[in-house]
C-alpha positions in Angstrom: 24.3 6.2 3.3 24.2 7.2 7.0 20.5 6.3 7.1 21.1 2.9 5.6 23.9 2.2 8.1 21.8 3.4 10.9 19.0 1.1 9.9 21.4 -1.9 9.7 22.7 -1.1 13.2 19.1 -1.0 14.5 18.2 -4.2 12.7 21.3 -5.9 14.2 20.2 -4.8 17.7 16.7 -6.1 16.9 18.0 -9.4 15.7 20.2 -9.9 18.8 17.0 -9.3 20.9 15.2 -11.9 18.8 17.9 -14.5 19.3 16.9 -15.0 22.9 13.4 -16.0 21.9 14.2 -18.0 18.8 13.4 -21.7 18.9 15.3 -24.6 17.5 12.2 -26.9 17.2 11.0 -27.9 13.7 8.6 -25.5 12.0 4.9 -26.1 12.7 3.3 -28.1 9.9 0.4 -26.3 8.2 -2.0 -27.7 5.6 -3.4 -25.2 3.1 -6.1 -26.2 0.5 -5.8 -23.8 -2.4 -8.4 -25.7 -4.4 -11.0 -25.0 -1.7 -9.9 -21.4 -1.5 -10.3 -20.9 -5.3 -13.8 -22.5 -5.5 -16.3 -19.8 -6.5 -18.7 -18.8 -3.7 -21.5 -16.3 -3.9 -21.5 -15.4 -0.2 -18.7 -13.0 0.7 -18.4 -14.3 4.3 -18.1 -17.9 3.1 -15.6 -16.9 0.5 -13.4 -15.2 3.1 -13.7 -18.1 5.6 -12.3 -20.5 3.0 -9.4 -18.3 1.9 -5.8 -19.3 2.4 -5.5 -16.5 4.8 -8.4 -17.8 7.0 -7.1 -21.3 6.8 -3.7 -20.3 8.0 -5.1 -18.0 10.7 -7.3 -20.8 12.1 -4.5 -23.3 12.3 -2.1 -20.8 13.9 -4.7 -19.5 16.4 -3.9 -22.4 18.7 -0.1 -21.9 18.5 1.6 -19.6 21.0 3.1 -16.6 19.2 6.5 -17.4 20.8 6.6 -20.6 18.8 6.5 -18.6 15.6 9.4 -16.3 16.6 12.0 -17.9 14.4 14.8 -16.6 12.1 13.8 -19.1 9.4 10.3 -19.9 8.2 7.8 -19.9 11.0 5.8 -22.9 9.7 6.0 -25.6 7.1 3.4 -25.5 4.3 1.7 -28.5 2.7 -0.5 -27.5 -0.2 -3.2 -30.2 -0.1 -3.3 -32.1 -3.4 -0.1 -30.4 -4.7 3.0 -32.5 -4.4 5.4 -29.9 -3.1 8.0 -30.1 -0.4 8.4 -27.0 1.6 12.1 -26.0 1.4 11.1 -22.4 1.4 9.1 -22.1 -1.9 5.7 -23.1 -0.6 6.2 -20.9 2.5 6.9 -17.9 0.3 4.1 -18.8 -2.1 1.6 -19.0 0.8 2.5 -15.6 2.0 2.4 -14.2 -1.5 -1.1 -15.6 -2.0 -2.3 -14.2 1.3 -1.1 -10.8 0.2 -2.9 -11.2 -3.1 -6.1 -12.1 -1.1 -5.7 -9.0 1.1 -5.5 -6.9 -2.1 -8.7 -8.3 -3.5 -12.3 -8.7 -2.6 -11.6 -12.1 -1.1 -11.2 -10.6 2.3 -13.0 -7.6 3.8 -9.9 -6.1 5.5 -8.4 -3.8 2.9 -10.1 -1.6 0.3 -8.6 0.4 -2.5 -7.6 3.9 -1.4 -9.5 6.9 -2.9 -6.3 7.8 -4.8 -6.6 4.4 -6.4 -10.3 4.6 -7.1 -10.2 8.1 -8.5 -6.8 7.9 -10.2 -5.7 11.1 -8.4 -2.6 12.0 -6.5 0.2 9.7 -5.8 0.4 6.3 -4.2 -2.4 5.0 -6.4 -1.4 1.4 -5.6 -2.1 1.6 -1.9 -4.9 -0.1 0.0 -6.3 1.1 3.3 -7.9 -0.7 6.2 -11.6 -1.0 5.7 -13.2 1.5 8.1 -16.4 -0.7 8.4 -14.5 -3.9 9.3 -15.1 -3.7 13.0 -16.5 -7.1 13.8 -14.8 -9.3 16.4 -13.7 -11.8 13.8 -12.4 -9.0 11.5 -10.4 -7.4 14.3 -8.9 -10.8 15.0 -7.9 -11.1 11.4 -6.2 -7.7 11.6 -4.3 -8.9 14.6 -3.2 -11.9 12.6 -2.0 -9.6 9.7 0.1 -7.8 12.4 1.6 -11.2 13.3 2.6 -11.7 9.7 4.2 -8.3 9.7 6.2 -9.4 12.7 7.3 -12.5 10.9 8.5 -10.4 8.0 10.4 -8.1 10.4 12.1 -11.0 12.1 13.0 -12.9 8.9 15.4 -11.3 6.5 14.2 -13.3 3.5 10.5 -12.9 4.2 8.7 -9.9 2.7 5.0 -9.2 2.4 3.9 -7.6 -0.9 1.5 -5.2 0.8 0.9 -1.7 -0.3 -0.2 0.4 2.7 0.0 4.2 3.1 2.0 6.1 5.6 -1.1 6.6 7.8 -0.9 2.9 8.7 2.8 2.6 9.2 3.0 5.7 11.3 0.4 4.4 13.8 2.5 1.2 14.2 5.7 3.1 15.1 4.0 5.9 17.0 4.7 8.8 14.7 2.3 11.7 14.6 -0.1 12.0 11.7 -0.5 15.1 9.5 -2.3 16.3 6.4 0.4 15.0 4.2 -0.6 11.5 5.3 -4.2 12.3 4.2 -2.7 13.3 0.8 -1.0 9.9 0.7 -4.3 8.0 0.4 -7.0 10.7 -0.5 -5.4 13.6 -2.4 -8.8 14.8 -3.6 -10.0 15.2 0.0 -6.8 17.0 1.0 -7.1 19.3 -2.0 -10.8 20.1 -1.3 -10.1 20.9 2.3 -7.2 23.3 1.4 -9.5 25.0 -1.2 -12.3 25.4 1.4 -10.0 26.8 4.0 -8.7 29.5 1.6 -11.8 29.9 -0.4 -11.4 33.7 -0.1 -8.6 33.4 -2.6 -11.2 32.6 -5.2 -13.2 35.7 -4.5 -15.7 34.1 -2.2 -16.6 36.0 1.0 -19.2 35.7 3.8 -21.9 37.1 1.7 -21.5 34.6 -1.2 -20.3 31.5 0.7 -23.7 29.9 1.1 -24.2 30.2 -2.7 -21.3 27.9 -3.5 -20.9 25.6 -0.5 -23.7 23.2 0.5 -21.8 20.9 2.9 -22.9 19.7 6.3 -20.8 18.4 9.1 -20.5 14.9 7.6 -17.8 13.2 5.5 -17.3 9.9 3.7 -14.7 7.4 4.7 -12.5 5.4 2.3 -15.1 2.7 1.9 -17.8 5.2 1.1 -19.4 5.2 4.5 -21.0 8.5 5.5 -20.3 9.6 9.1 -21.3 12.6 11.1 -18.4 14.8 12.4 -20.4 15.8 15.5 -23.8 14.9 17.1 -26.5 15.8 14.6 -23.8 16.9 12.1 -26.0 16.1 9.1 -28.2 19.0 10.1 -25.3 21.4 10.8 -24.4 23.5 7.7 -20.8 24.5 6.9 -20.6 28.3 7.1 -18.1 31.0 6.4 -17.4 31.2 10.2 -17.1 27.5 10.9 -15.4 26.3 7.7 -12.0 25.8 9.4 -13.6 23.8 12.2 -15.2 21.6 9.6 -11.9 21.1 7.7 -10.1 20.1 11.0 -12.9 17.7 11.8 -12.8 16.1 8.4 -9.0 15.7 8.5 -9.2 14.2 12.0 -12.0 11.8 11.0 -10.2 10.6 7.9 -6.8 10.2 9.5 -8.4 8.2 12.3 -10.9 6.3 10.3 -9.0 3.0 10.8 -7.6 3.5 14.3 -9.2 0.4 15.7 -8.0 -1.7 12.8 -4.4 -0.3 13.2 -4.6 -0.9 16.9 -5.4 -4.6 16.1 -2.4 -4.7 13.7 -0.2 -3.3 16.4 -1.4 -5.9 18.9 -0.5 -8.7 16.5 2.8 -7.2 15.7 3.7 -6.8 19.4 3.1 -10.5 19.8 6.1 -11.1 17.6 8.3 -8.0 18.3 8.5 -6.1 21.6 6.5 -3.0 21.0 9.2 -0.8 22.6 11.5 -1.8 19.8 9.2 -0.5 17.1 10.0 3.1 18.2 13.5 2.5 16.9 12.3 2.7 13.4 10.8 5.4 11.2 7.6 4.4 9.5 9.4 4.1 6.1 12.1 1.9 7.6 9.4 -0.4 9.1 7.7 -0.6 5.7 11.0 -1.5 3.9 11.9 -4.1 6.5 8.5 -5.9 6.3 7.5 -5.3 2.7 10.7 -4.6 1.0 11.4 -2.1 -1.7 9.0 -2.5 -4.6 10.9 -3.1 -7.8 9.4 -2.5 -11.2 9.8 -5.5 -13.5 11.0 -3.8 -16.8 10.0 -6.8 -18.9 6.5 -6.7 -17.5 6.3 -2.9 -18.0 7.6 -3.3 -21.6 4.9 -6.0 -22.3 2.3 -3.4 -21.3 3.7 -0.6 -23.4 2.4 0.9 -26.7 3.8 3.6 -28.9 2.3 6.7 -30.3 2.4 8.1 -33.8 5.9 8.0 -35.3 7.4 6.0 -32.5 8.5 2.4 -32.6 10.4 0.1 -30.2 13.3 -0.2 -32.7 14.2 3.5 -32.6 17.5 4.4 -31.1 16.2 6.7 -28.3 13.5 4.1 -27.4 16.2 1.5 -27.0 18.2 3.9 -24.9 15.1 4.4 -22.7 14.7 0.8 -21.9 18.4 0.3 -21.3 18.3 3.2 -18.9 15.4 1.7 -17.0 17.3 -1.5 -16.6 20.3 0.3 -15.1 18.1 2.1 -12.6 18.1 1.0 -9.0 14.8 -0.5 -7.7 14.1 2.8 -6.0 14.7 4.8 -9.2 12.4 2.5 -11.2 9.7 3.0 -8.5 10.2 6.7 -8.7 9.9 6.6 -12.5 6.6 4.7 -12.2 5.3 7.4 -9.8 6.4 10.1 -12.2 4.6 8.5 -15.2 1.6 6.8 -13.5 1.3 8.0 -9.9 1.9 4.6 -8.4 5.0 3.0 -7.0 4.3 -0.6 -7.9 3.1 -2.4 -11.0 -0.3 -4.2 -10.8 0.0 -7.6 -9.1 -1.3 -9.7 -12.0 -2.3 -9.5 -15.6 -6.0 -9.1 -14.8 -5.2 -6.1 -12.6 -3.8 -4.2 -15.6 -7.1 -4.0 -17.3 -6.7 -1.8 -20.4 -3.8 0.2 -18.9 -0.7 0.6 -21.0 2.3 2.9 -20.9 2.2 5.0 -24.1 5.5 6.5 -25.3 5.0 9.5 -27.5 7.6 11.6 -29.4 8.6 14.9 -27.9 9.8 16.9 -30.9 12.6 19.4 -30.5 15.5 20.7 -32.5 17.7 20.1 -29.5 16.4 16.9 -27.9 19.5 16.4 -25.7 18.6 19.6 -23.8 15.0 18.5 -23.1 13.5 16.7 -20.2 10.8 14.0 -20.8 7.2 15.0 -19.9 4.8 12.7 -18.1 1.0 12.7 -18.3 0.3 10.8 -15.1 -3.5 10.6 -15.6 -3.0 9.0 -19.0 0.0 6.8 -18.1 2.0 8.3 -21.0 5.4 9.8 -21.6 6.7 12.3 -24.1 10.3 11.1 -24.8 12.8 13.3 -26.5 15.0 11.6 -29.2 18.1 11.5 -27.1 21.2 10.9 -29.1 23.1 8.7 -26.6 22.3 6.3 -23.8 24.4 8.4 -21.4 22.2 11.5 -22.0 
């Protein structure tokens, strides 16, 4: 509770600072052609250049950032060929579509995290800045994403449905990075480095190290790009003596793989919010204020649920289960999803679900009320005891 109150106090101070720069002029009119953005294109560059994101970026590029510093919507959206008046709905829809584009192959800015690709660790829903997106145009686009983050920070009712790991948010507020942040987007890498540092625990010593480890001073970034950790690193073998140096170098390279992209995000964010004020927030507070708290839609989850042998949705304890989920707070539902699936948010659309379904199995016990449920995160399944009451 103290933390929430403290965040409200800081947000109030931030909004008072914003008041001096807010404008009373009408929002800037923007025309967005979603039909053009949806047209299939074989060339990835052309596809990105016609996206709703690129259309908005191009039109706002000539607008001074100060003109966007508003408490209400920063611009007025006209969807070309769609008879819609922007009383807030089209504005929110435009931002929602832009977030969907950022979480897809429409734009080259974000890629699925290794945790997402490999189905390992937590935070399997997060996307990371593309380490190879270093062109001038791409860095300008990152800067624009930073501006959108600034809009969301200024406007209470504006949230961006972006899933980014702590390694990004910490660089925006200036918090130091650690190996836990690596675990937040590439748990397999973190685990491998820990195992290599302490390989002696597995009975490997200096005489047998070369028989089991064949690495050189290179690593792969989140987009699969191979990089050398030092000059000529591809020819430098990892040895018993230098293994800790190698682990440090890999961790440093992975944590800093998107530093230039995050610098561009911070530049855009600082156009909208004085950078000195960002230090008032923890990384998690900044995430909540710009992206909100991801809530798990129980109806959507239920529609993507199947039942194991001997279990049906009409059974008493299964009805209790769904009733309990509905009584959960958004934070609790998010934690439940992490418990059972390793991700904090549901897939954005139906196509993103693929064949994934929550499977509820029976957990047999003579005393079910004294048992906890068991999750099999890799298989998105839950063993549910036959609880006798909703309260239990």
